[in-house]
C-alpha positions as a LaTeX table, in Angstrom:
\begin{tabular}{lrrr}
\hline
Residue & $x$ (\AA) & $y$ (\AA) & $z$ (\AA) \\
\hline
Met1 & 0.00 & 0.00 & 0.00 \\
Ser2 & 1.28 & 3.48 & $-0.90$ \\
Asn3 & 1.31 & 5.14 & 2.49 \\
Tyr4 & 3.94 & 7.79 & 1.82 \\
Arg5 & 4.21 & 10.97 & $-0.19$ \\
Tyr6 & 7.45 & 12.63 & $-1.22$ \\
Ile7 & 6.99 & 16.34 & $-1.93$ \\
Ala8 & 9.38 & 18.85 & $-3.51$ \\
Ser9 & 8.76 & 22.58 & $-3.87$ \\
Val10 & 11.04 & 23.86 & $-6.63$ \\
Leu11 & 11.85 & 27.50 & $-7.36$ \\
Ile12 & 13.40 & 27.89 & $-10.81$ \\
Glu13 & 14.84 & 30.81 & $-12.75$ \\
Ala14 & 15.21 & 31.10 & $-16.50$ \\
Ala15 & 18.98 & 31.12 & $-17.09$ \\
Thr16 & 18.26 & 31.91 & $-20.74$ \\
Ala17 & 15.11 & 33.09 & $-22.47$ \\
Leu18 & 12.35 & 30.49 & $-22.15$ \\
Arg19 & 9.41 & 29.75 & $-24.40$ \\
Val20 & 6.45 & 27.49 & $-23.69$ \\
Gly21 & 4.16 & 27.84 & $-26.69$ \\
Gly22 & 0.53 & 28.66 & $-26.38$ \\
Ser23 & $-2.07$ & 28.99 & $-29.09$ \\
Lys24 & $-1.43$ & 29.64 & $-32.75$ \\
Ala25 & $-0.43$ & 33.00 & $-34.18$ \\
Asp26 & $-2.12$ & 36.10 & $-32.80$ \\
Leu27 & $-2.14$ & 39.70 & $-34.05$ \\
Ile28 & 1.34 & 40.39 & $-32.67$ \\
Thr29 & 3.46 & 37.28 & $-33.17$ \\
Asp30 & 3.51 & 33.96 & $-34.99$ \\
Ser31 & 4.03 & 32.00 & $-31.77$ \\
Pro32 & 2.89 & 33.52 & $-28.45$ \\
Val33 & 3.76 & 32.07 & $-25.03$ \\
Leu34 & 1.23 & 30.24 & $-22.88$ \\
Arg35 & $-0.47$ & 32.46 & $-20.29$ \\
Asp36 & $-2.56$ & 31.73 & $-17.19$ \\
Tyr37 & $-5.82$ & 33.27 & $-15.97$ \\
Asn38 & $-3.92$ & 36.43 & $-14.95$ \\
Gly39 & $-2.37$ & 36.75 & $-18.38$ \\
Leu40 & 1.04 & 35.80 & $-16.96$ \\
Pro41 & 3.40 & 33.27 & $-18.56$ \\
Phe42 & 3.30 & 29.86 & $-16.90$ \\
Ile43 & 4.62 & 26.35 & $-17.53$ \\
Pro44 & 2.08 & 23.48 & $-17.57$ \\
Gly45 & 2.80 & 20.61 & $-15.21$ \\
Ser46 & 2.36 & 18.23 & $-18.15$ \\
Ser47 & 5.35 & 19.87 & $-19.87$ \\
Ile48 & 7.54 & 19.44 & $-16.80$ \\
Ala49 & 6.39 & 15.84 & $-16.32$ \\
Gly50 & 7.06 & 15.10 & $-19.99$ \\
Val51 & 10.63 & 16.40 & $-19.76$ \\
Leu52 & 11.22 & 14.41 & $-16.56$ \\
Arg53 & 9.96 & 11.23 & $-18.22$ \\
Lys54 & 12.01 & 11.84 & $-21.34$ \\
His55 & 15.22 & 12.18 & $-19.33$ \\
Tyr56 & 14.27 & 9.22 & $-17.12$ \\
Arg57 & 14.01 & 7.11 & $-20.28$ \\
Thr58 & 17.14 & 8.60 & $-21.85$ \\
Met59 & 19.18 & 7.81 & $-18.75$ \\
Lys60 & 17.84 & 4.21 & $-18.86$ \\
Leu61 & 16.65 & 4.38 & $-15.26$ \\
Pro62 & 14.51 & 1.46 & $-14.02$ \\
Asp63 & 10.72 & 1.10 & $-13.79$ \\
Glu64 & 9.72 & 4.01 & $-15.99$ \\
Asp65 & 6.20 & 2.68 & $-16.60$ \\
Lys66 & 5.63 & 1.99 & $-12.92$ \\
Leu67 & 6.67 & 5.52 & $-12.07$ \\
Phe68 & 5.02 & 7.57 & $-14.82$ \\
Gly69 & 2.19 & 5.19 & $-15.73$ \\
Phe70 & 1.30 & 3.53 & $-19.03$ \\
Gln71 & $-1.58$ & 2.41 & $-21.19$ \\
Lys72 & $-1.40$ & $-0.71$ & $-23.34$ \\
Gly73 & $-4.80$ & $-1.76$ & $-24.55$ \\
Glu74 & $-6.91$ & $-2.50$ & $-21.47$ \\
Asp75 & $-3.82$ & $-2.79$ & $-19.28$ \\
Gly76 & $-2.28$ & 0.16 & $-17.48$ \\
Phe77 & $-2.34$ & 2.48 & $-14.50$ \\
Gly78 & $-1.87$ & 6.14 & $-13.69$ \\
Ser79 & 1.29 & 8.03 & $-12.92$ \\
Arg80 & 2.73 & 8.01 & $-9.41$ \\
Val81 & 4.37 & 11.35 & $-10.21$ \\
Ile82 & 2.15 & 14.42 & $-9.80$ \\
Val83 & 3.52 & 17.72 & $-11.12$ \\
Ser84 & 1.78 & 21.05 & $-10.61$ \\
Asn85 & 1.80 & 23.95 & $-13.03$ \\
Ala86 & 4.72 & 26.33 & $-12.55$ \\
His87 & 3.36 & 29.80 & $-11.75$ \\
Leu88 & 5.13 & 33.14 & $-11.81$ \\
Val89 & 6.85 & 34.48 & $-8.68$ \\
Asp90 & 6.36 & 38.18 & $-7.94$ \\
Glu91 & 8.79 & 40.77 & $-6.61$ \\
Ser92 & 8.20 & 39.68 & $-2.99$ \\
Gly93 & 9.08 & 36.07 & $-3.75$ \\
Arg94 & 5.48 & 34.82 & $-3.60$ \\
Val95 & 3.68 & 32.84 & $-6.27$ \\
Val96 & 0.98 & 34.79 & $-8.08$ \\
Glu97 & $-2.03$ & 32.50 & $-7.59$ \\
Glu98 & $-4.92$ & 34.80 & $-6.80$ \\
Leu99 & $-6.72$ & 36.85 & $-9.44$ \\
Gln100 & $-4.82$ & 40.11 & $-9.98$ \\
Leu101 & $-7.23$ & 43.04 & $-9.85$ \\
Glu102 & $-4.38$ & 45.50 & $-9.35$ \\
Arg103 & $-1.01$ & 44.75 & $-10.88$ \\
Ser104 & 2.33 & 45.87 & $-9.50$ \\
Asp105 & 4.94 & 47.52 & $-11.71$ \\
Tyr106 & 6.88 & 44.25 & $-11.79$ \\
Ile107 & 3.89 & 42.19 & $-12.90$ \\
Lys108 & 3.09 & 44.74 & $-15.60$ \\
Ile109 & 6.38 & 44.03 & $-17.41$ \\
Phe110 & 4.95 & 40.67 & $-18.48$ \\
Asp111 & 2.11 & 42.31 & $-20.41$ \\
Met112 & 4.43 & 42.79 & $-23.39$ \\
Leu113 & 7.17 & 40.19 & $-23.62$ \\
Pro114 & 10.18 & 40.26 & $-25.96$ \\
Val115 & 9.70 & 38.92 & $-29.48$ \\
Arg116 & 12.53 & 37.17 & $-31.30$ \\
Asn117 & 12.68 & 37.50 & $-35.09$ \\
His118 & 14.05 & 34.58 & $-37.08$ \\
Val119 & 14.75 & 33.70 & $-40.69$ \\
Arg120 & 15.70 & 30.28 & $-42.02$ \\
Ile121 & 18.99 & 30.39 & $-43.90$ \\
Gly122 & 19.69 & 27.90 & $-46.68$ \\
His123 & 22.99 & 26.24 & $-47.53$ \\
Lys124 & 23.83 & 29.13 & $-49.89$ \\
Gly125 & 23.73 & 31.56 & $-46.98$ \\
Thr126 & 20.53 & 33.26 & $-48.16$ \\
Ala127 & 17.06 & 33.35 & $-46.64$ \\
Glu128 & 14.71 & 30.53 & $-47.61$ \\
Glu129 & 11.35 & 31.33 & $-49.18$ \\
His130 & 8.67 & 31.81 & $-46.49$ \\
Gly131 & 11.46 & 31.43 & $-43.90$ \\
Lys132 & 10.60 & 34.52 & $-41.84$ \\
Phe133 & 8.92 & 33.92 & $-38.47$ \\
Asp134 & 8.93 & 35.29 & $-34.94$ \\
Glu135 & 8.15 & 34.00 & $-31.47$ \\
Glu136 & 7.37 & 35.49 & $-28.08$ \\
Ile137 & 9.69 & 34.55 & $-25.21$ \\
Cys138 & 9.94 & 35.04 & $-21.44$ \\
Tyr139 & 12.71 & 37.23 & $-20.05$ \\
Lys140 & 15.91 & 35.66 & $-18.84$ \\
Gly141 & 15.66 & 35.86 & $-15.04$ \\
Thr142 & 11.93 & 35.13 & $-14.80$ \\
Arg143 & 11.12 & 32.90 & $-11.82$ \\
Trp144 & 8.43 & 30.26 & $-11.33$ \\
Arg145 & 7.58 & 27.80 & $-8.57$ \\
Phe146 & 6.12 & 24.32 & $-8.99$ \\
Glu147 & 5.63 & 21.20 & $-6.92$ \\
Ile148 & 6.40 & 17.53 & $-7.52$ \\
Glu149 & 4.70 & 14.79 & $-5.51$ \\
Leu150 & 5.58 & 11.09 & $-5.61$ \\
Ile151 & 3.28 & 8.34 & $-4.33$ \\
Val152 & 5.33 & 5.46 & $-2.89$ \\
Asp153 & 5.56 & 2.87 & $-0.16$ \\
Glu154 & 8.12 & 3.12 & 2.62 \\
Ser155 & 11.02 & 2.00 & 0.39 \\
Gly156 & 10.84 & 4.87 & $-2.08$ \\
Asp157 & 14.00 & 6.82 & $-1.24$ \\
Gly158 & 15.99 & 5.52 & $-4.22$ \\
Val159 & 13.24 & 6.29 & $-6.72$ \\
Trp160 & 12.74 & 9.77 & $-5.29$ \\
Asn161 & 16.44 & 10.62 & $-5.38$ \\
Arg162 & 16.71 & 9.50 & $-9.01$ \\
Leu163 & 13.65 & 11.52 & $-9.99$ \\
Ile164 & 14.68 & 14.76 & $-8.26$ \\
Gly165 & 18.27 & 14.31 & $-9.44$ \\
Leu166 & 17.10 & 14.71 & $-13.04$ \\
Leu167 & 16.55 & 18.43 & $-12.37$ \\
Ser168 & 20.34 & 18.83 & $-12.07$ \\
Leu169 & 21.04 & 17.41 & $-15.54$ \\
Pro170 & 23.07 & 19.91 & $-17.60$ \\
Thr171 & 20.82 & 19.04 & $-20.56$ \\
Phe172 & 17.56 & 19.69 & $-18.68$ \\
Arg173 & 15.58 & 22.28 & $-20.65$ \\
Leu174 & 11.95 & 23.37 & $-20.46$ \\
Gly175 & 9.87 & 24.57 & $-23.36$ \\
Ser176 & 10.85 & 24.60 & $-27.01$ \\
Gly177 & 14.06 & 25.70 & $-28.69$ \\
Gly178 & 16.60 & 24.07 & $-26.38$ \\
Ser179 & 19.02 & 23.62 & $-29.27$ \\
Arg180 & 18.55 & 27.32 & $-30.18$ \\
Gly181 & 19.48 & 28.69 & $-26.78$ \\
Phe182 & 16.13 & 28.61 & $-24.95$ \\
Gly183 & 14.95 & 26.85 & $-21.82$ \\
Lys184 & 18.08 & 26.56 & $-19.65$ \\
Leu185 & 17.18 & 26.66 & $-15.96$ \\
Lys186 & 18.76 & 27.59 & $-12.68$ \\
Ile187 & 17.41 & 25.97 & $-9.51$ \\
Val188 & 17.16 & 28.80 & $-6.98$ \\
Ser189 & 15.92 & 26.58 & $-4.14$ \\
Ile190 & 14.34 & 23.18 & $-3.59$ \\
His191 & 12.62 & 21.98 & $-0.42$ \\
Thr192 & 11.69 & 18.32 & 0.08 \\
Ala193 & 9.69 & 16.37 & 2.64 \\
Lys194 & 8.61 & 12.75 & 3.18 \\
Leu195 & 5.18 & 12.43 & 4.83 \\
Arg196 & 2.76 & 9.65 & 5.72 \\
Ile197 & $-0.73$ & 10.09 & 4.34 \\
Asp198 & $-2.11$ & 10.06 & 7.89 \\
Asp199 & 0.40 & 12.67 & 9.02 \\
Glu200 & $-1.37$ & 15.83 & 10.20 \\
Gln201 & 1.10 & 17.97 & 8.24 \\
Tyr202 & 0.08 & 16.20 & 5.03 \\
Ile203 & $-3.64$ & 16.21 & 5.82 \\
Lys204 & $-3.63$ & 19.95 & 6.46 \\
Lys205 & $-1.26$ & 20.76 & 3.61 \\
Ser206 & $-2.62$ & 23.55 & 1.43 \\
Ser207 & $-2.67$ & 23.27 & $-2.35$ \\
Ser208 & $-1.08$ & 26.72 & $-2.52$ \\
Leu209 & 2.42 & 26.77 & $-3.99$ \\
Asn210 & 3.26 & 29.41 & $-1.37$ \\
Asn211 & 2.91 & 26.75 & 1.33 \\
Val212 & 6.48 & 25.44 & 1.21 \\
Ile213 & 7.20 & 22.53 & 3.56 \\
Gly214 & 10.26 & 20.42 & 4.26 \\
Asp215 & 13.96 & 21.14 & 4.38 \\
Glu216 & 16.01 & 22.92 & 1.73 \\
Ile217 & 18.44 & 20.62 & $-0.07$ \\
Thr218 & 21.21 & 21.03 & $-2.61$ \\
Leu219 & 21.30 & 18.91 & $-5.74$ \\
Asn220 & 24.77 & 17.70 & $-6.64$ \\
Ser221 & 24.95 & 16.87 & $-10.33$ \\
Asn222 & 26.72 & 13.62 & $-11.16$ \\
Trp223 & 25.61 & 13.51 & $-14.78$ \\
Asn224 & 28.53 & 15.32 & $-16.42$ \\
Glu225 & 29.85 & 12.15 & $-18.03$ \\
Gln226 & 26.66 & 12.02 & $-20.12$ \\
Val227 & 27.60 & 15.10 & $-22.17$ \\
Ile228 & 30.56 & 16.49 & $-24.06$ \\
His229 & 31.11 & 20.02 & $-22.78$ \\
Tyr230 & 32.65 & 22.51 & $-25.21$ \\
Glu231 & 33.41 & 26.11 & $-24.37$ \\
Leu232 & 34.22 & 28.88 & $-26.82$ \\
Asn233 & 36.23 & 31.64 & $-25.16$ \\
Leu234 & 36.00 & 34.50 & $-27.63$ \\
Lys235 & 36.91 & 38.15 & $-27.89$ \\
Pro236 & 35.63 & 40.38 & $-30.72$ \\
Asp237 & 38.39 & 41.22 & $-33.17$ \\
Asp238 & 36.55 & 44.35 & $-34.30$ \\
Phe239 & 32.93 & 45.30 & $-34.97$ \\
Phe240 & 30.08 & 42.79 & $-34.89$ \\
Met241 & 26.34 & 42.80 & $-35.40$ \\
Phe242 & 23.67 & 40.20 & $-34.75$ \\
Gly243 & 20.83 & 41.90 & $-36.55$ \\
Ser244 & 17.41 & 42.63 & $-35.09$ \\
Gly245 & 15.76 & 43.08 & $-38.51$ \\
Ile246 & 14.68 & 46.62 & $-37.65$ \\
Gly247 & 16.19 & 50.11 & $-37.45$ \\
Asp248 & 16.07 & 53.06 & $-35.09$ \\
Glu249 & 16.56 & 56.84 & $-35.28$ \\
Asp250 & 20.31 & 56.36 & $-35.89$ \\
Ala251 & 20.50 & 53.53 & $-38.43$ \\
Asp252 & 18.49 & 51.38 & $-40.81$ \\
Met253 & 19.98 & 48.18 & $-39.38$ \\
Ile254 & 20.66 & 47.73 & $-35.67$ \\
Pro255 & 21.86 & 44.81 & $-33.51$ \\
Val256 & 19.41 & 42.81 & $-31.46$ \\
Ala257 & 19.27 & 43.77 & $-27.80$ \\
Glu258 & 17.09 & 42.55 & $-24.96$ \\
Gln259 & 16.36 & 43.31 & $-21.33$ \\
Val260 & 16.76 & 40.69 & $-18.59$ \\
Ile261 & 15.42 & 40.40 & $-15.04$ \\
Val262 & 18.01 & 40.74 & $-12.28$ \\
Trp263 & 17.21 & 39.59 & $-8.73$ \\
Gln264 & 18.70 & 40.83 & $-5.46$ \\
Glu265 & 18.82 & 37.52 & $-3.59$ \\
Met266 & 15.19 & 36.36 & $-3.20$ \\
Lys267 & 13.38 & 39.68 & $-3.69$ \\
Asn268 & 13.36 & 43.04 & $-5.49$ \\
Pro269 & 13.84 & 42.01 & $-9.14$ \\
Lys270 & 14.66 & 44.74 & $-11.62$ \\
Leu271 & 14.36 & 44.90 & $-15.38$ \\
Ser272 & 17.84 & 45.72 & $-16.66$ \\
Glu273 & 18.88 & 48.14 & $-19.33$ \\
Glu274 & 19.02 & 46.61 & $-22.79$ \\
Gln275 & 21.94 & 44.22 & $-23.24$ \\
Ile276 & 23.58 & 42.95 & $-26.40$ \\
Leu277 & 22.13 & 39.58 & $-27.34$ \\
Ile278 & 24.26 & 37.02 & $-29.13$ \\
Pro279 & 21.66 & 34.41 & $-30.11$ \\
Ala280 & 22.63 & 30.77 & $-29.93$ \\
Ser281 & 20.69 & 30.21 & $-33.17$ \\
Ser282 & 23.18 & 32.43 & $-35.05$ \\
Ile283 & 26.12 & 30.42 & $-33.77$ \\
Lys284 & 24.32 & 27.14 & $-34.43$ \\
Gly285 & 23.64 & 28.00 & $-38.07$ \\
Ala286 & 27.25 & 28.95 & $-38.80$ \\
Leu287 & 28.60 & 25.83 & $-37.08$ \\
Ser288 & 26.12 & 23.61 & $-38.93$ \\
His289 & 27.21 & 24.82 & $-42.37$ \\
Arg290 & 30.91 & 24.57 & $-41.57$ \\
Thr291 & 30.49 & 21.09 & $-40.02$ \\
Ala292 & 28.93 & 19.88 & $-43.28$ \\
Phe293 & 31.89 & 21.32 & $-45.20$ \\
Tyr294 & 34.48 & 19.55 & $-43.06$ \\
Tyr295 & 32.62 & 16.24 & $-43.02$ \\
Asn296 & 32.42 & 16.30 & $-46.82$ \\
Gln297 & 36.15 & 17.03 & $-46.85$ \\
Ile298 & 36.81 & 14.05 & $-44.57$ \\
Lys299 & 34.72 & 11.84 & $-46.87$ \\
Glu300 & 36.44 & 13.33 & $-49.96$ \\
Arg301 & 33.22 & 14.62 & $-51.49$ \\
Phe302 & 34.14 & 17.47 & $-53.78$ \\
Ala303 & 32.26 & 19.91 & $-56.01$ \\
Glu304 & 33.47 & 18.24 & $-59.22$ \\
Glu305 & 31.48 & 15.13 & $-58.33$ \\
Tyr306 & 28.58 & 16.68 & $-56.43$ \\
Asn307 & 27.25 & 19.51 & $-58.55$ \\
Gly308 & 23.81 & 20.77 & $-59.45$ \\
Thr309 & 20.92 & 19.03 & $-57.72$ \\
Lys310 & 23.22 & 16.20 & $-56.60$ \\
Ala311 & 24.80 & 18.60 & $-54.08$ \\
Asn312 & 21.57 & 18.48 & $-52.06$ \\
Gln313 & 22.47 & 14.92 & $-51.03$ \\
Ile314 & 25.41 & 16.04 & $-48.88$ \\
Ile315 & 24.46 & 19.48 & $-47.53$ \\
Gly316 & 22.18 & 20.71 & $-44.78$ \\
Glu317 & 20.14 & 18.07 & $-43.02$ \\
Asn318 & 21.14 & 15.48 & $-45.63$ \\
Asn319 & 24.73 & 15.65 & $-44.39$ \\
Glu320 & 25.25 & 12.81 & $-41.91$ \\
Ala321 & 27.27 & 14.85 & $-39.42$ \\
Val322 & 24.73 & 17.70 & $-39.45$ \\
Ala323 & 21.79 & 15.32 & $-39.01$ \\
Glu324 & 23.47 & 13.53 & $-36.09$ \\
Ile325 & 24.64 & 16.62 & $-34.21$ \\
Phe326 & 22.12 & 19.31 & $-35.21$ \\
Gly327 & 19.12 & 17.13 & $-36.05$ \\
Ser328 & 16.90 & 16.85 & $-39.11$ \\
Ala329 & 13.25 & 17.40 & $-39.96$ \\
Lys330 & 10.88 & 14.60 & $-40.81$ \\
Gly331 & 10.38 & 14.22 & $-44.54$ \\
Asp332 & 8.65 & 11.94 & $-47.01$ \\
Glu333 & 11.58 & 9.51 & $-47.03$ \\
Thr334 & 13.24 & 10.33 & $-43.71$ \\
Lys335 & 12.12 & 9.77 & $-40.14$ \\
Gly336 & 13.81 & 12.87 & $-38.80$ \\
Cys337 & 15.81 & 13.01 & $-35.59$ \\
Lys338 & 16.36 & 15.38 & $-32.68$ \\
Gly339 & 19.74 & 17.07 & $-32.53$ \\
Arg340 & 22.26 & 16.34 & $-29.82$ \\
Ile341 & 23.51 & 19.92 & $-29.49$ \\
Leu342 & 22.42 & 22.37 & $-26.81$ \\
Leu343 & 23.55 & 25.99 & $-26.86$ \\
Ser344 & 22.82 & 28.99 & $-24.68$ \\
Asp345 & 22.24 & 32.62 & $-25.61$ \\
Leu346 & 24.82 & 35.09 & $-24.37$ \\
Phe347 & 24.05 & 38.54 & $-22.97$ \\
Ala348 & 26.71 & 41.21 & $-22.76$ \\
Pro349 & 26.60 & 44.84 & $-21.59$ \\
Lys350 & 26.44 & 47.55 & $-24.21$ \\
Asn351 & 29.91 & 49.08 & $-24.17$ \\
Ser352 & 30.52 & 50.95 & $-27.40$ \\
Glu353 & 28.67 & 51.31 & $-30.66$ \\
Lys354 & 29.48 & 52.76 & $-34.07$ \\
Val355 & 27.25 & 53.71 & $-36.98$ \\
Phe356 & 28.58 & 53.11 & $-40.50$ \\
Asp357 & 27.21 & 55.14 & $-43.41$ \\
His358 & 26.94 & 53.40 & $-46.78$ \\
Val359 & 25.78 & 54.29 & $-50.27$ \\
Arg360 & 24.96 & 51.87 & $-53.07$ \\
Ile361 & 27.02 & 52.55 & $-56.21$ \\
Asp362 & 25.78 & 52.25 & $-59.78$ \\
Arg363 & 28.22 & 49.81 & $-61.38$ \\
Phe364 & 27.77 & 51.30 & $-64.84$ \\
Arg365 & 28.50 & 54.98 & $-64.14$ \\
Gly366 & 30.30 & 54.67 & $-60.79$ \\
Gly367 & 28.02 & 57.16 & $-59.05$ \\
Ala368 & 25.67 & 56.93 & $-56.09$ \\
Ile369 & 22.16 & 55.57 & $-56.68$ \\
Asp370 & 19.38 & 57.97 & $-55.64$ \\
Gly371 & 17.81 & 57.00 & $-52.32$ \\
Ala372 & 20.40 & 54.28 & $-51.70$ \\
Leu373 & 22.07 & 55.82 & $-48.64$ \\
Phe374 & 21.75 & 53.57 & $-45.59$ \\
Gln375 & 23.30 & 53.13 & $-42.14$ \\
Glu376 & 24.19 & 50.14 & $-40.01$ \\
Lys377 & 24.87 & 50.18 & $-36.27$ \\
Thr378 & 27.50 & 47.82 & $-34.86$ \\
Phe379 & 29.08 & 47.16 & $-31.48$ \\
Tyr380 & 32.62 & 46.52 & $-30.38$ \\
Ser381 & 33.99 & 45.31 & $-27.05$ \\
Asn382 & 37.21 & 44.35 & $-25.29$ \\
Asp383 & 35.44 & 41.79 & $-23.10$ \\
Glu384 & 36.01 & 38.04 & $-23.42$ \\
Trp385 & 32.87 & 35.96 & $-23.68$ \\
Lys386 & 32.24 & 32.31 & $-22.94$ \\
Phe387 & 29.81 & 30.31 & $-25.07$ \\
Glu388 & 28.72 & 26.98 & $-23.60$ \\
Ile389 & 27.95 & 24.16 & $-26.03$ \\
Leu390 & 26.79 & 20.71 & $-24.90$ \\
Ile391 & 26.63 & 17.54 & $-27.00$ \\
Glu392 & 24.52 & 14.71 & $-25.61$ \\
Asn393 & 26.68 & 11.60 & $-25.67$ \\
Leu394 & 24.67 & 8.82 & $-24.04$ \\
Asn395 & 25.12 & 6.75 & $-27.19$ \\
Ala396 & 28.67 & 7.25 & $-28.42$ \\
Ile397 & 28.76 & 9.63 & $-31.36$ \\
Asp398 & 30.81 & 8.84 & $-34.46$ \\
Gln399 & 34.30 & 10.30 & $-34.08$ \\
Glu400 & 34.33 & 11.59 & $-37.66$ \\
Tyr401 & 31.23 & 13.66 & $-36.89$ \\
Leu402 & 32.95 & 15.14 & $-33.85$ \\
Asn403 & 36.14 & 15.81 & $-35.83$ \\
Ala404 & 34.19 & 17.85 & $-38.38$ \\
Phe405 & 32.33 & 19.73 & $-35.64$ \\
Glu406 & 35.51 & 20.49 & $-33.70$ \\
Lys407 & 37.21 & 21.84 & $-36.84$ \\
Ala408 & 34.26 & 24.22 & $-37.21$ \\
Leu409 & 34.70 & 25.37 & $-33.60$ \\
Lys410 & 38.41 & 25.98 & $-34.20$ \\
Asp411 & 37.54 & 28.08 & $-37.26$ \\
Val412 & 35.40 & 30.35 & $-35.07$ \\
Ala413 & 38.20 & 30.69 & $-32.51$ \\
Ser414 & 40.79 & 31.48 & $-35.19$ \\
Gly415 & 38.65 & 34.11 & $-36.92$ \\
Met416 & 38.12 & 31.96 & $-40.03$ \\
Leu417 & 34.38 & 31.62 & $-39.42$ \\
Pro418 & 32.75 & 35.01 & $-38.70$ \\
Leu419 & 29.54 & 35.12 & $-36.70$ \\
Gly420 & 26.44 & 37.28 & $-37.04$ \\
Gly421 & 25.41 & 39.58 & $-39.86$ \\
Leu422 & 27.28 & 41.71 & $-42.39$ \\
Val423 & 30.28 & 39.37 & $-42.36$ \\
Asn424 & 30.93 & 40.31 & $-46.00$ \\
His425 & 31.52 & 43.86 & $-44.66$ \\
Gly426 & 34.31 & 42.55 & $-42.43$ \\
His427 & 32.24 & 42.31 & $-39.24$ \\
Gly428 & 31.83 & 39.38 & $-36.87$ \\
Val429 & 35.40 & 38.16 & $-36.55$ \\
Phe430 & 36.15 & 36.65 & $-33.13$ \\
Arg431 & 39.33 & 35.09 & $-31.78$ \\
Gly432 & 40.04 & 32.93 & $-28.76$ \\
Ser433 & 40.21 & 29.30 & $-27.75$ \\
Val434 & 38.09 & 26.14 & $-27.61$ \\
Thr435 & 38.00 & 23.70 & $-24.70$ \\
Lys436 & 36.55 & 20.20 & $-24.63$ \\
Asn437 & 35.66 & 18.91 & $-21.17$ \\
Gly438 & 38.05 & 21.48 & $-19.72$ \\
Glu439 & 41.02 & 20.76 & $-22.01$ \\
Glu440 & 42.00 & 23.12 & $-24.80$ \\
Leu441 & 41.64 & 21.91 & $-28.38$ \\
Arg442 & 44.64 & 22.87 & $-30.47$ \\
Asn443 & 45.12 & 22.87 & $-34.23$ \\
\hline
\end{tabular}
């Protein structure tokens, strides 16, 4: 008989932007976030439970069906894991559960969330047809609280420790876009308790997420051997620009910038000034194309043999290394597969900016074209930045795939693979070093 309940109250913070999709496109964006009855972004318990189950299966931990439930024909039973929705935490550190008739200044910042603009780039480096889309995201630094409950008998300590330990996985992401820099989490605090169902503390326990019981614990991650951890330590060589797709009063093209939420311990969060955003998706796209190049070089596939439409067989998602590391979409003849790579967006303070003036020249007469004057705003910095890149390695990855990928990383660090926009103008060159599991990769 299941006489015991394990309970965990988990306070999480978005370490990168986070997106849990809601309904289809609205009047503002193609993909809005999911909102609760107060119009505030929240994370459904089903999403959290799904990610927990996925990692439980990936780690090949025992008794998945007994823990999360199953249905096979007329046979089956319900889940022993109960996960609440994750609701927003306000500036006082309390979960916003009651209907908000009056909204504080902090709560009001969630009325209009940042929107990320995207465009799909083909293997030729140009935008694909109908490839423009945007999506609403939650600020980095947003906090939520949720609760996990496990129904067990007296001998459930091992199961509980395995389940809670999954939250410390370096690959644990919530929402969509984990391979594009979204969904990385920081556990701010976690309180756990083990109670009998006839215990007065359990009987009188409120359903409110603000009713935190148990002792605070620290999760010690022991999963690092399940991933390959790369780190790009880069410093801008000169000017760079990761374009926002819009202009301002100074220039027709400006870099993308975004505000983040900064907390003072457990209370008093503030919305920061705009910071430079270096999107993981920009880095991912450049690395994907260069990985395909190096893998084709390793396999001695050259343009003389693969030309015209035949080139499509070895580029993009059809390249074996790209499909294995970055993933591929499901097609008529392919099953599709999820990528192994996880990247994180990087935010950096705005230090210095420069506006470049340009004019388009008529190639025939060598003079300026009427109305063709335009400006672009770029940034430059003396700071060194660290980009974290994780490759899931539960099933050993082909070494030739890794060799091609690592050559692409070295190209970034040596300035041979510029990042961002306007690279044909000389922007986006970075230099630095690459480490793999803490050891530097050398040419």
